[in-house]
N, C-alpha and C positions, 0 to 999 in steps of 0.2 A: 582490572578495568576492561570493560567490554569493547571490542572493536566495532567500528561502524559496519563491518561486514557480517557481524553475527546477528542476523535478523531473527529475532525471537519473539518480541512483543509487537503484536499487530492490532491496530484499531481499525475496525470496519464501520463506516458510516453509510447507512443505506436506509431510505425511508420505506422500502418494501420489506416488511418483517420476514416473509418467507425467504427472500434472497439473503437477507442479513443472517438468518440462522443457517441456511444452507452453506454460505461461505464460511461462517464461523466453524461449523462442524467439519467441513472439508479441511481447513487449516489446522484444526486441532488434531486430526489424524496424522498430520505431518509434524507434530510436536511444536507447533507455534502456540505461544501464550496469546489468546485472542480475547479482545474486548469489543463490545458492540455498542453502537449508538444509533438511534433512529433519527435524531435531530442534531442540528449544529450545536444547540445549547448543551445537550448531553455529551457531545464530543468535546466541547470546550471544558466542561467540568472534568472529564477524564484526563484531558491534556494538561489541566492545571495540577493534577495530582501526580502525574508521572510522564516520562518520555516514552515515545513509541519509535521503534526503528522503522516501521512502515505504517502509513495511514492510507487506507483504501476508501475512496469515496466515489460517487457516481453523479452523472448529470443525465437529464432527459426523462426522468420519471416525474416526480414532483419537484425536484431540486433543479433550478435553472442553472445555466452556465455561469451567470453572474454570481449566484449564491455559492456555487462550488469554488469559483475563483476567489471570492472573499474568504472562504474557509481555508483554502490553500495558503493564501497570504498570511492569515492568522497563524496557521500551523508553522509555517516557515519562520515567522517572527518568534514564536514561542520556542521552537526547537529546530534550528536550521539543519541539523543532521538527519532529520526524518526524511525518509524516502516517501514520495507521494505517488500513488497509483490512482488514475482516474478511469472509471468504467463509463464509457460514453454511449448513451443510448439514443442520440438524436441525429445520427448520420454525419456528423462532422468528420473532416479528414483527420486521421490519426498521425499524419506526417508533420503536423504543426501543433504540437501540444502546447498548452498554456505555460507561461513562465512558472518555474518552480516544480513542474511535474516531471517525475523520473520515468514513468511508464504511462502510456495513453492507449488504452485498449478499447476497441469499438465492440459493442454488443451486436450479436450474441458473442460473448467472450468465450474464447477457447480456454477451458480450464487448464489444460496442459500449458498453454502460453503464460497464464497468470502464475501457476505454480513454478514454472521454469524461471520466471523473472525473480520471484522471491528466493528460489533455490540459488540462483546465480549470485544474488546479493549476500545470501547466507554463506556461501562457499568461497567467496572471493579471497578471503584470507588463506584458506586451505590451498587454493590454486597458486597463490603467490608463494606460499611456503614450499610447495612441491617444485615450483619453477626454480626457486633459489637453491634447492637441494639437487637440481638436475633431474628431477623425476617428472613423469607425466602425471598431470592431475586427472583424477577419475572423471 
């Protein structure tokens, strides 16, 4: 059985096709299994078929905050274990993320910060194992 720390399957929901493909290709280079959706309907169809460890969505382009919040609530009802990352493009404070959001990153997003967030979630089991064994985690 896969641990909640093993972030492997990622769903990216973004209505700007270039951003969608850029993020997908970036994550693929780090061995993530990546799925893409341009719309909420496409995302829901994918989420009906399988669970994702991480769902990345955005606000501030064509998707309003309210639309993103509705989608986040739907994802959490469908799969409460999914980690949610919101890429915020409308200048809201990232210190107060919406309920259900695990990471709230303001654009322009620092790719290293986004990758580090996913790596931390992917590695948390390894860090715990190393700690239990009295070793330093890498």
